[in-house]
N, C-alpha and C positions, 0 to 999 in steps of 0.2 A: 884774251881768254883765260886769264888767271894762270893757273899752273899746268894747264893742258898743252901738250905740244900742238902747234898750230901749222896748218898747211893752207896755202891759197888754193882756190879751185884748180888753177892751172897746174900747180905742183901735185896736188892729189890726183888729178887726171893722168898726168905723166907718170906718176909713181904709185898707181893704185894698188898694185900687189904689195908694195912695201908698206903703204898705209894700213892695209888689212893685216899684214904681219905685225906691225907695231901695235895695232889695236889689241892684239893678244896680250900685250904687256900693260895696256892702259888706254883709256879713251883718247881719241885723236880728233882735235877740232879742225873744222874746215871753215875758212873765212872767204867772204866774197866782198870785194871793195873795202877790205880792211875791217869788216864787221863779222861777228860770229854768224854762221849760217847753218852749220850742222855738226854733229858729232858721230864719229864711227867708233863702235864698241864691238868687242868680241861677242859671239853668240852666248857664251857662258855668262858674261856680264849682263847682257840683255835679259836672259832668262832669270838670273839672280834678282835683278831689279824689278822684273814684271811678274814674277810668279807669286801666287798667293799661297800662303801656308795655312791649311785648315779652312774652316768655314765659320760662320757667325756663331753657331752653337759652341764650337770648340773655343772660340775667342772668349765667350762669356764664361765657359766652364773653367778656363785658365785664369780668370780674373782674380786678383788678390782680394776682391770683395766677396768672393764666393764663400758662403757660410757665415757671413757677417750679420745676417738677418736684417739687412737694409730694407726699409719699407719704401718701395718704389711705386706705391699705389697712386692712382690718379685722383686729383681733386674733383669733387662733385660740383664745385662752384661753376657758375655760368661764365660766359665770356666777360672780359674786363672792358671797361670803357677806355678808349684811347683817343686823345685829342691830337688832331693833325695840324 
């Protein structure tokens, strides 16, 4: 599992409280039959990785292209012929 501390399912089950405590310091890998199966992360890490900041309007408003007068108009041409 690269650089993540790894626990077998049996170890994680026997020391679940410890796995959770360690997850506060960094992600903890769980392996099954020697292969990566899951990762335990703190709630803070989960929220940081899954939260969205802003919305699409704010994303475009913060674009470095804002005010560049980029012409993003659509072409009036019809569909192109494509050979399959």
